[in-house]
C-alpha positions in Angstrom: 0.0 0.0 0.0 1.4 3.4 -1.0 1.7 5.7 2.0 -0.5 8.8 1.4 0.8 12.2 2.4 -1.3 14.2 4.9 0.4 17.5 4.4 -0.9 20.1 2.0 1.0 22.9 3.6 4.1 21.3 5.3 6.0 24.5 5.1 5.3 27.3 7.5 3.8 24.9 10.0 4.1 27.6 12.7 1.7 29.8 10.8 -0.7 26.9 10.6 -0.5 26.4 14.3 -1.3 30.1 15.0 -4.2 29.8 12.6 -5.6 26.8 14.4 -5.2 28.5 17.8 -7.2 31.4 16.6 -9.8 29.1 15.0 -10.2 27.2 18.3 -11.1 30.4 20.2 -13.8 31.3 17.8 -17.5 30.8 18.5 -20.4 30.4 16.1 -22.2 33.6 15.2 -25.2 32.4 13.3 -28.6 31.3 14.5 -30.3 28.0 13.7 -33.9 28.7 12.6 -36.4 26.1 11.7 -37.1 27.6 8.3 -33.5 28.6 7.5 -30.9 26.0 6.9 -27.5 26.0 8.6 -26.0 24.5 5.4 -24.4 27.7 4.2 -20.9 26.5 5.0 -21.4 23.5 2.7 -23.3 25.4 0.0 -20.6 28.2 -0.3 -17.5 26.2 0.2 -15.0 28.6 -1.4 -16.1 31.5 0.8 -16.1 29.7 4.1 -13.1 27.5 4.0 -10.1 28.5 6.2 -7.3 30.1 4.3 -4.9 27.6 5.7 -4.7 24.1 7.0 -2.3 22.7 9.6 0.1 19.8 9.4 2.8 19.3 12.0 3.9 16.2 13.9 0.7 14.2 14.4 -2.1 16.6 13.5 -3.5 18.1 10.4 -6.5 20.3 10.8 -8.7 22.9 9.3 -12.1 24.5 9.7 -14.6 27.1 8.7 -13.7 30.8 8.9 -16.4 31.5 11.5 -15.2 28.9 13.8 -18.5 26.9 13.7 -16.7 23.8 12.4 -13.3 22.2 12.8 -11.9 19.0 11.4 -8.7 17.2 11.1 -6.5 14.1 11.5 -4.7 12.8 14.5 -1.9 10.2 14.0 -2.7 8.0 16.8 0.1 5.5 16.0 2.8 5.7 13.4 1.0 5.5 10.0 -2.4 5.2 11.6 -4.7 8.2 11.3 -8.1 9.0 12.8 -10.3 11.7 11.3 -12.5 13.9 13.4 -15.1 16.6 12.7 -16.4 19.0 15.3 -19.5 21.2 15.0 -20.1 24.0 17.5 -23.8 24.6 18.2 -25.2 28.0 17.1 -27.6 27.6 20.1 -24.8 27.2 22.6 -25.6 28.7 26.0 -22.7 29.3 28.3 -23.8 29.2 32.0 -21.6 28.4 35.0 -24.2 26.1 36.6 -25.0 24.1 33.4 -22.0 23.8 31.1 -22.7 23.3 27.4 -22.1 19.6 26.6 -20.2 18.0 23.8 -21.5 14.7 22.2 -19.0 12.3 20.8 -20.8 10.0 18.3 -19.5 6.5 17.6 -20.9 4.5 14.7 -21.3 0.7 14.5 -20.3 -1.9 11.9 -17.5 -2.1 12.8 -16.5 0.0 9.9 -19.5 2.3 9.8 -18.5 5.9 9.6 -19.8 8.5 12.1 -18.6 11.4 10.0 -20.7 10.1 7.1 -23.6 8.1 8.5 -24.1 9.5 11.9 -23.6 13.1 10.7 -25.4 13.3 7.4 -28.0 10.5 7.8 -28.9 10.6 11.5 -28.1 13.5 13.8 -25.9 16.1 12.1 -27.1 19.6 11.0 -27.5 18.6 7.3 -28.9 15.6 5.5 -27.4 14.1 2.4 -28.9 16.7 0.2 -27.2 19.4 2.4 -30.5 20.5 3.6 -31.1 21.6 7.2 -32.3 18.8 9.6 -34.9 20.1 12.0 -34.2 17.3 14.5 -30.4 17.8 14.6 -28.8 17.0 17.9 -26.7 20.1 17.3 -29.5 22.1 18.9 -28.7 20.5 22.3 -24.9 19.9 22.2 -21.7 20.5 20.2 -21.2 17.4 18.0 -17.9 15.6 17.6 -17.9 12.8 14.9 -14.9 10.5 14.7 -14.4 7.9 12.0 -13.5 5.2 14.4 -11.6 2.9 14.4 -8.7 3.6 11.9 -9.6 2.5 8.4 -13.2 3.7 8.8 -14.6 6.5 6.6 -11.8 9.1 6.1 -9.6 7.5 8.7 -6.9 5.3 7.3 -3.8 3.2 7.9 -0.7 3.1 5.7 -0.1 -0.5 6.5 -2.8 -3.3 6.8 -1.1 -4.7 9.9 -2.2 -1.5 11.7 -6.0 -2.1 11.8 -7.2 -2.7 15.4 -8.0 -6.2 16.3 -9.8 -5.6 19.6 -12.2 -3.1 21.1 -9.5 -2.1 23.6 -7.1 -1.3 20.9 -9.7 1.0 19.4 -10.3 2.6 22.8 -6.6 3.4 23.1 -6.5 5.1 19.7 -9.6 7.2 20.5 -8.1 8.3 23.9 -5.0 9.3 22.1 -7.1 11.5 19.7 -9.0 13.1 22.6 -5.6 13.9 24.3 -4.7 15.9 21.2 -8.0 17.6 21.0 -8.5 18.5 24.7 -5.2 19.0 26.4 -4.4 22.4 24.9 -8.0 23.7 24.5 -9.5 25.0 27.8 -12.9 25.8 26.1 -13.2 22.1 25.3 -12.1 21.0 28.7 -15.1 23.1 30.3 -17.6 21.1 28.2 -18.5 17.7 29.6 -18.1 14.9 27.0 -21.0 12.5 26.5 -20.2 9.4 24.4 -23.3 8.2 22.4 -22.9 5.1 20.4 -25.0 3.0 18.0 -24.9 -0.7 17.4 -21.3 -2.1 17.5 -20.3 1.4 18.5 -21.6 0.5 22.0 -18.7 -1.9 22.5 -16.3 0.9 21.4 -18.0 3.3 23.8 -17.7 1.3 27.0 -14.1 0.3 26.4 -13.3 3.9 25.4 -15.1 5.2 28.5 -12.9 3.2 30.8 -9.7 4.1 28.8 -10.7 7.8 29.1 -11.2 7.5 32.9 -7.9 5.8 33.3 -6.1 8.6 31.3 -7.9 11.3 33.4 -6.9 9.6 36.6 -3.3 9.4 35.4 -3.3 13.2 34.6 -2.8 12.4 30.9 -6.2 13.8 29.7 -7.9 17.0 30.7 -11.5 16.1 30.2 -14.8 15.7 32.1 -16.6 12.5 31.1 -20.3 13.3 31.4 -21.7 9.9 30.7 -22.4 7.2 28.0 -25.5 6.4 26.0 -25.7 3.0 24.3 -28.2 3.0 21.4 -29.3 -0.5 20.2 -25.9 -1.6 21.2 -24.2 -5.0 20.4 -23.0 -5.4 24.1 -23.8 -9.1 24.5 -24.0 -11.0 21.2 -25.1 -14.1 23.0 -28.2 -12.5 24.3 -29.2 -11.1 20.9 -28.4 -14.1 18.9 -28.2 -17.3 20.9 -31.4 -17.0 23.1 -33.5 -14.6 21.1 -33.4 -14.5 17.4 -35.5 -17.6 16.5 -38.2 -17.2 19.2 -38.7 -13.4 18.3 -39.1 -14.1 14.6 -41.5 -16.9 15.4 -43.5 -14.6 17.6 -43.9 -12.1 14.7 -44.6 -14.8 12.2 -41.4 -14.5 10.2 -40.4 -18.1 11.0 -42.5 -21.2 11.5 -41.8 -23.8 14.1 -39.7 -25.9 11.8 -37.4 -23.1 11.0 -37.4 -21.7 14.5 -36.2 -25.0 15.8 -33.3 -25.1 13.3 -32.5 -21.5 14.2 -32.4 -22.4 17.9 -30.0 -25.3 17.2 -27.7 -23.0 15.3 -27.9 -20.4 18.0 -27.1 -22.9 20.7 -23.9 -23.7 18.7 -22.9 -20.1 18.9 -23.7 -19.9 22.6 -21.3 -22.8 23.2 -18.6 -21.3 21.1 -18.9 -18.0 23.1 -18.8 -20.0 26.3 -15.6 -21.7 25.2 -14.0 -18.4 24.2 -14.0 -19.5 20.5 -15.0 -16.0 19.4 -13.8 -16.3 15.8 -15.7 -19.5 15.3 -18.8 -17.8 16.8 -18.5 -15.0 14.4 -18.5 -17.5 11.4 -21.4 -19.4 13.0 -23.3 -16.1 13.3 -22.8 -15.6 9.6 -24.4 -18.9 8.9 -27.3 -18.1 11.1 -27.9 -14.8 9.4 -27.9 -16.4 6.0 -30.4 -19.0 7.2 -32.7 -16.5 8.8 -32.6 -14.3 5.7 -33.6 -17.3 3.5 -36.2 -18.8 5.8 -37.9 -15.5 6.6 -38.0 -14.3 3.0 -35.4 -11.6 3.8 -36.7 -10.0 7.0 -35.2 -6.7 7.7 -32.6 -7.1 10.4 -33.2 -3.4 11.4 -37.0 -3.5 11.5 -38.6 -7.0 11.8 -41.9 -5.6 10.5 -40.4 -5.0 7.1 -38.7 -6.9 4.3 -35.0 -6.0 3.7 -36.0 -4.9 0.2 -38.8 -2.6 1.3 -36.5 0.3 0.9 -34.4 0.5 -2.3 -30.8 0.1 -1.4 -28.1 1.5 -3.7 -25.3 -1.1 -3.9 -23.1 1.7 -5.2 -23.0 3.3 -1.8 -21.3 0.4 0.0 -20.3 -3.0 -1.2 -22.3 -5.5 0.8 -19.9 -8.0 2.3 -20.7 -11.5 3.5 -21.7 -10.3 7.0 -24.9 -8.7 6.1 -26.7 -7.2 9.1 -23.9 -5.3 10.7 -22.5 -3.9 7.5 -25.4 -3.3 5.2 -26.8 -0.5 7.3 -24.9 2.4 5.6 -26.8 1.7 2.5 -30.0 1.1 4.4 -29.8 4.5 6.0 -29.1 6.2 2.7 -32.4 5.0 1.4 -34.5 5.5 4.5 -35.9 9.0 3.7 -37.2 9.7 0.2 -35.8 13.3 0.5 -32.3 11.9 0.9 -31.7 11.1 -2.7 -28.0 11.8 -2.8 -25.7 8.7 -2.6 -23.8 9.0 0.6 -20.7 7.6 -0.9 -20.8 10.1 -3.8 -21.4 13.0 -1.4 -18.5 12.0 0.9 -16.1 11.3 -1.9 -17.2 14.4 -3.8 -18.4 17.8 -2.4 -17.6 17.0 1.2 -14.1 15.8 0.4 -13.6 19.0 -1.6 -14.8 21.1 1.4 -12.5 19.4 3.9 -9.4 19.9 1.7 -7.1 17.9 3.9 -8.2 14.4 2.9 -5.3 12.7 1.0 -6.1 12.1 -2.6 -5.3 8.5 -2.2 -7.9 8.0 0.6 -11.4 7.1 -0.5 -14.2 7.5 2.1 -15.0 4.0 3.3 -12.4 2.4 1.2 -10.9 0.3 4.1 -14.2 -0.4 5.9 -14.3 -4.1 4.9 -10.8 -4.7 6.3 -11.8 -3.0 9.5 -14.5 -5.6 10.0 -12.3 -8.5 9.2 -9.6 -7.4 11.5 -12.1 -7.3 14.4 -13.7 -10.8 13.6 -12.2 -12.4 16.7 -13.6 -9.7 19.0 -17.0 -9.3 17.2 -18.8 -11.8 19.5 -17.1 -10.9 22.7 -19.5 -9.4 25.4 -18.8 -6.1 27.1 -21.2 -6.4 30.0 -18.3 -6.3 32.5 -17.2 -3.0 31.2 -20.8 -1.5 31.6 -20.7 -2.8 35.2 -17.4 -1.2 35.9 -18.6 2.2 34.5 -21.7 2.0 36.8 -19.6 1.2 39.8 -17.4 4.2 39.1 -20.5 6.4 39.2 -20.5 7.2 35.5 -24.0 7.9 34.1 -24.9 5.0 31.7 -28.1 5.3 29.5 -29.5 2.5 27.4 -31.9 3.2 24.6 -33.5 0.7 22.2 -35.9 0.8 19.3 -39.0 -1.4 19.7 -38.8 -3.2 16.3 -35.1 -3.7 15.9 -34.1 -7.3 15.3 -30.3 -7.4 15.3 -30.1 -5.6 18.6 -33.6 -6.3 19.9 -35.0 -4.7 23.1 -35.6 -8.2 24.6 -32.0 -9.1 24.1 -30.9 -5.8 25.7 -33.1 -6.4 28.7 -31.6 -9.9 28.9 -28.0 -8.7 29.2 -29.0 -5.9 31.5 -30.2 -8.5 34.0 -26.7 -10.0 34.0 -25.2 -6.8 35.5 -23.7 -7.1 39.0 -24.5 -3.4 39.6 -25.8 -3.1 43.2 -28.8 -0.9 42.1 -30.2 -3.4 39.6 -32.8 -5.0 41.9 -34.2 -1.6 42.8 -34.1 -0.5 39.2 -36.2 -3.5 38.2 -39.1 -2.5 40.4 -39.1 1.2 39.5 -42.1 2.4 37.5 -41.7 3.4 33.9 -42.5 6.9 32.8 -44.3 7.3 29.4 -42.7 9.7 26.9 -44.6 11.9 24.6 -43.9 14.2 21.7 -46.3 16.7 20.3 -48.4 15.2 17.5 -50.8 17.9 16.4 -52.1 18.4 19.9 -52.5 14.7 20.6 -50.6 13.0 23.5 -49.1 10.0 21.6 -47.0 7.6 23.5 -43.5 7.5 21.9 -41.7 5.5 24.5 -40.9 4.7 28.2 -38.2 5.6 30.6 -37.0 3.9 33.7 -34.1 5.3 35.8 -32.5 4.7 39.1 -29.3 6.4 40.4 -26.8 6.6 37.4 -28.6 4.1 35.1 -31.4 4.9 32.7 -33.2 2.7 30.1 -35.4 4.2 27.2 -37.7 2.0 25.3 -38.5 3.9 22.0 -41.7 2.8 20.3 -42.0 2.6 16.5 -38.3 2.7 16.1 -35.9 0.1 14.7 -32.2 0.0 14.8 -31.8 3.7 13.9 -33.7 5.5 16.7 -32.8 9.1 15.7 -34.0 8.4 12.1 -37.2 6.6 13.0 -38.3 8.7 16.0 -36.5 12.1 15.7 -38.7 14.1 18.0 -38.5 11.9 21.1 -34.8 11.2 20.4 -34.1 14.9 20.5 -35.8 15.3 23.8 -34.0 12.2 25.1 -30.5 13.4 24.2 -31.3 16.8 25.9 -32.1 15.0 29.1 -29.1 12.6 28.9 -26.6 15.5 28.4 -28.5 17.8 30.7 -28.3 20.4 28.0 -29.0 24.1 29.0 -31.1 24.1 25.8 -33.4 21.4 27.1 -36.3 23.9 27.5 -35.3 26.4 24.9 
């Protein structure tokens, strides 16, 4: 593999450093209105791009001239580069008692890109047509997207041996990135960081959370960790696959008793492989079970069990669908979810967005190494991370679970199952707490959108009518949920 060069302005690095320091001190000066898009920085790229980018040592960074956006690379290991993109909220409120939060979004896959999918297809200020998203989470927090782990999205490695092979290796890289972003920026240090993750990103989140806490305790990272939110997260594969998949699909009439029995036999094989620590074999067996279920159910949608997987047109040009269907097909699934999002996400990210950012090496294609990211993590894919959730709770960190009602791949019933395996001392009391119904305005009608149960530093949201992608399926209640999780000063604005 030819090593791409990160530097577009390697000379006068000091001038670049000064430019970045000035940029970091800027604040957004525009207001987000519901009828007026915040897409101006993307629609008028030449006018709003910084006059310089930075490349020195481990960092290459740039941003918009008004300081509302910053992005860049951090070399987390020699020849291994993570890409990040930070949006500052135009609705930011600075109060001493309620600091404005920053939300770090981690996508799943592994190999799904937060900078692309999470940003333009789920929670960012613009959709894939560069139109304003009324439900953007930027209304409640600053948004930090990272293409995690290396090889995902715009992130890349110069040697294939450098892909991470465990969730903990990914956590170490992410902690290194945060050290670079936070340790010399006091404004960021004042903003509590909330890690919000989707799907496999939940495994990245809990390991990263512990890695971050260790770095903070050692005095290596100046950051306040506000909490974690795990959305439809792949925390315990055994609970989602081995004891649930067949029975759930039989309950909703996608499998009959004959196929459910065979599914259960295949699931038991996976459970035994996990029990023996044969995680690579369990991953392969999971592939076989997925293929069987797809065939026997006439292609049930793994992200919404009430639908067929072909009910939304999926553009294969966006992402090549690999052998492991369910955890890797979702970038294309999302790109076809909303009819208004007609732009191919891959074309967008390798076209106008890459042109805007300027610092992406010409030899780097967005998502070009994603398949290799997944393969490198195959032996960690089926490992549970329940213990890490327990450890975070015992340390007093706020942990929130949220799950879409009709998800199949990370079904609510499976999430409830692994939660009951927690050794957290508050679990018994939590179980007997009453749930609180959640509403969002629906033309003056009180329509139930979900339920919330909480006790001490643990919360669980059940989101009705949502599948795997809660912010896409239920944007209104999701926005209220994230405001509550982050304790955003904008919660009532």
